[in-house]
N, C-alpha and C positions, 0 to 999 in steps of 0.2 A: 504494500500499501504507500510507500516511501515515494513522494513525488516532489524529492528536494532537486532531482535534476530536471523536473520541468519547468522550476520557476528561476529566474535570474535572481543572483546572491542578494541583488539591491531590494528585489521583490521580498525576499526573506527579511530580510532586515528591516524596511519599512513596517510590513505587518506586523513584527514583533515588538517594533516600538510605539505600535498603538494600542499594546495592552493597557497600560496603563489608565489611559483614558475610556478605552472600554470599559474597565473594571468600576469606574467613577461613573459614566453614563450612558453605560450599556443598555439599561431597562428603558431610558429616555428617549435613545434610539430605536428601539424594537416597539416600542409602544407607538412611535412615529410610522413607523415601517407598515405597520398593520392596517392604523387608519388609512393612510396612505395608499396602501394597498386595495383596500374594500373599497375604496373610493372611486380608484380606477379599475380596478377589475371585480367587481360586486358578484361575477359568477363564483368567485373562490370562497363568499361569506360560508356556503354548504359545509365546507371541508373542515372548519374550524368552530372550536365548541365556544360559542358568543358567551358562555358563562365565565370560562376561564378568561377570556378579553378582558370580561369586566372586572373581575376581580384582581386582574395582574399576572396570573399563574403562567399564561402562554408568550406574552413578552418578556417574562423573566428568566422563562427556560429556553427561550430564544437566544436572551442575552448571554446567559451563560455556556451556550453550545460557541455562539460567536468568541468569546473570550476564550475560551478553551482551543479555537483553531488559530487564534492569534500566538498564544503562549507557546502552540506545539506544531506552529505552520512550517517546522523545518524537520519534524518527526510526527507526520499526521497518523503514523502506525499507531501511536500510544493511545489515541482517542478513538481506534477501531470499536470498541465495546459501545460506546457513546453513539459511534455512525450505526451499527447492527441494530441498538435499541430502536433509534428514530428511524431506521430504513423499516422496521417493523409493521409502524405504526404507518409509514406513507405506503407501505405496501399494502395495508388494510385499508385504508381512505384511500387507495387508487392514484395516490402522485404519480405522474408521469413525466418522463423527461423534457415535455413541453411548459412544463409549469417552472421551472428551475429558472428559463430565461426572465419570466416576469417577476419572480422572487427578487431576481440578483439586480433588477434593473431598480426594482422599490426602495431594496436595503441600502443599494448605492445614492441613493437620491436623499433618503432618511440621512444617512451620515453627514452629508453635504448639508442640508437644511438644520439638522440639530447642531453639528460642531461648527458651522460657519466657517471664518478663515482658516480652523485648524484643521479644516478639510482640504487640504493643500492638492493640487492637480497630481502631485506625486506619491499623496498618501491614496487617492482614490483610483489613481491609475494600478496603485501596488494592488489594492484590494480587489479591483476588477480581476486581476490575473489570477490573485490567491481564488476568489470566488469561483472562478472558471475550473479552477482543478479542485475545490471541494466538490463543487457539484458533481463533478464527473465522476469522483468517488464515490457518493450518494447513488447517481445512477448506474454503477457498475453492480454495486450491491445490491441495487433493488432489481435491478436486471435479473439476477441470477434468482433471487428469491420469488418473483412472479414465474419464472421458470420452475423450480422447484413445487411451487402451489398447485400449478396448471397440470403437472405429469404427473404427482401421486396419486394413489389411488383413491378417487372417491373426490379428488379435488376439481378446482373450476376456476376460470380466470372472471376477472371483473364480478358481478354481480348477480345472486343466483335468488329465484324465488322461493321460500319458504312458508308453507301453511302454519299457523298458528294451531297446534293441536290439541293445545289443554292449557288454560290459566289457570294458575294455582295462589291462593292467598296465603303466605308466608308470616306475616306480621301486619300490625297497623299500617306499616309504611313500603313494605317488601311485597313483590307479588312476582312469582315466577314465570315464564312462558316456555312452553316447549314447542318447538320448532321441527317440521319436517318438510323434507325436499318436494316441494311441489310437483317436480319430475318422476317422483318415486324412485329417483335413483340414490345410488352408496354415498356414503357420507365419509371424509379421510379421518383417519386415526390421528386427533391432536395431542399436544401435551399437557395434560393437566394443570391447568394454571394460565393457559391462555384464552383469547379473547376475539370475539368477532365484531366487526362493524354493521352497523343496523342503516339502512335508509328511511327516513320518516318523512314521508309526505302529510305534512300539519296543515289542518284546514287553517286558511287566511296568511300564510305564510307563503310570500314570493317565492322563496327557494326552498330545494329539499334541504332536510339537515342529517348528518352523517354522525353517531355516536358511537363509542368502542364501550364493550359489555363484556366482561369476563363470564367464560362457560362454568356454569356452576355445577354440572355432574360430570362423572368419569366418561373418558371417551369410550367408543365402542357399543355404542346406543344406536337405534337407528331414528335419534332425533338430538338437537343441539337444545340446553336449556341455558336462560338467561333468567338471572334474579335480580329485578330493577329495584330499587329504593327512589319511591316519590320524592323528589328532591322539590319543597315548597317555598325556600328562602326563609332566613333569619336573618336577624341583626342586620337589615339593610340590604343583605346578600342577594343578589337576583335567582330565581327559580330554574330548575332544571326542565327547560321547556319539551325534551322528549322523551324524559321519564314520565311528564304529567301527560304528554299524549299518549304513550302507552299502558299508563294508568287508565286514561280516562276513557280514551277510544276504541283501543284495538281489544278484539274479542276473539272468540274462537272461531275459526274457521277464514279469518283475515290472511292478507299473504304479506310478507314482508320483506323488502331485499337486503341480502346479507353477503357480506364477504368472506373469503376462506379463513379458518384461525390461523393467527399471529402471535408474537409475543415472546420476548426471551425472560419471563419469568417463570418457569415451569419446575415441575419436581426433577429433580437431577437423578440420575442412576445412581444408587450407591447399595451400601448393607448396612447403614448405620440405623439407630432409631431416627424418627423424625417428629419434631415439634413445631406446631402450628399455632401461631398467635395470631386470633382476630379481633379487631376492632369496628362494631357497627356492620356494615354490608360488606367490610373487608372480608368477612368469610367467605365470599363467593368464590374466587380462585382456590381458595385451601379447600372449601368443600369438595371442589373436583379433585384435588390430591388427596383430601381424607377418602372418597370413594374408589379413586383407584386403588390406593394402600390396602384399606380393607378387603378389595377385590382379591389383590396378589397374595395375603396373606403372609407376605415374607419380611416385612419391618415392622417393630412395634411403633405405635402412635399415640402422641398425647395431643389433644386437641382445647386448647385454651381460648373461651371465645368470652368477651366483653362487650356490653351493651349498655344503651341508660336503663332499660327498664326490661320488663317480661314481656309487655306488649310490642316492643319494639324489635326483640329478638326472634330471627327468621331460623327455622327449623330446629327448636331446640328439642322437641319430642322424638324426632327422626334420629337425631346424633345420641340422645341418651340411650336409644334401644339399641344403637349399633353396639353402643359399649357397653350394655347390659349382654350382648349376646356375642361378643370378642372378647378373648381375654387380652388379646396384645393391644388393646384400644384403653385409652384414658383418658377422661373427659371432665373438664372444670370449667364455671362459668362464675364470670364477676359482673354485677350492675352497679350502675351508679346509685340507685335506690332499690333497696330490698325490702320485700313486704312479709307481712307473716305468712303468708301462703308460699311465699318464695322458699320461706326457712325452712318448710317441711320437704323440698325437694333435695335430694343429697349432693344432685351434681350444681345446684346454687350454691357457692362456698364462701363467696367474699363480697362486701360491699365496699364501693368506691372505687378506685382505681389498682391497676397492677401495679404491686410494687415487688423489689428486690427478693425479700424474705419469702412472700408468698410464692414468688415464681420458681426459686431456686428450692422450695417444699415439693414443687410439680415435676421438675424434671428428671429426667433418666440417670441414672448413676454414671453409664458410660458414655462416651462421646456422642453427639449428636449432631443431625441437620436440622437448621431451623429456618421456618419461611413465616414472614408476620406482613400483614396488611390491615391497612385502616385509613383513617384522618391522619393528616400531617402531624398533629401533635401526638396522636398516638404512635406513629412511626418512631418519630424521635424518642418519646419516653421509652419505647420498646429497644430500641436499638442502642441509648445509653444504656440500660442495665444489661443488655448481654454484653457488650464491647467493653463497658468500663467495670462495673460490678462484678459479673459473672465470666470475664475473660473468656469470650466465646471469640474464635478468630473470624474475622473478616470474610475468610472464604467459605463458611458453614453457615453465615446469617444471610438470608436472601429476601428482599422484600421489595413490594410493588406499591408504585404510586398511582393511583387514579387520576388520570389528566397528564399534564406535563411533567414530565420527571423533574427533579428540584434537588439540590443539595440538602440530604437530610438532617444535616447537623445544624443548616443555617436558615431551614425553610420556615 
């Protein structure tokens, strides 16, 4: 992946020299970039989650990526994991090579408009050259992903029609949708933890909207299952347009357009015990892993689920039943608020938040692999406990952000 020979030495030096100003004003540049691009190319609005735009997560994620590219422009192979993570999302959203010139034009213009005199001709020229190389890297990685996805058993290119075979209420805010191919064809064997993209044609909206939802059941069935939380918006935050649409309008028998599974957060092959730790709807990719582990009966699994309260907790009865029937399964629940009724349930064991001592008391004695998913504050807290308090090596602690990736320690 090293592209050093493609770029002039002066380009490398100039791009690296811009890193400090990008660190300081990167989010300002990328926020302006998105505003500019959507004004000039409104057809791209459907690709991006507008909630993440409004709360600033998408501009921040792009700013972090641009900064990483600037700092490592002379050794791009070091950011290959980031490239692959983004490429999975791009493939799922159907980002194509023709989109990259649009992004490049608006990004360079945003740099000029925000930085003013600091964006000299030399700086813009260097970034234009660098962007071309970086775009080629993404296009190359994504081309291979498109090819693999289409050629795998049961795979397809683009969007495929699925019928909503069943809706199932999981909690006051989470509903599962079982999706079967409308053509009656086969499904690919995805990796437990991956996601799909749903195309939503929302009444009254000019453009379709695309959203990625984790698959919440094990691979190998004749359906895909997604379990969607209805995001109503709190504390001044915008609501989830697509999740609200799915909950209110999509019924059994309806058709949804779906892309093939993608994502780099999934159950890794190993023989160690597995610890799954979820916060709220973060249980969805972990439930896919859990069901696969139970099917295989090869690895002990500890599943720790947290939620605000029982009425907001999805799939509790199911998980408890599986734990009762399988000796290698250990199941534990923590709620923000525990009622007298909850206290009668042997699996609901803690009120408040996960802490170091409680977590330590639940973990297997032998070395294990850890997977955790949930809201950003939850991810930060669990990450800190695992790495700082329990000395879990980074390579054995895997986590997933819903939405744009971020620096877990500073998010």
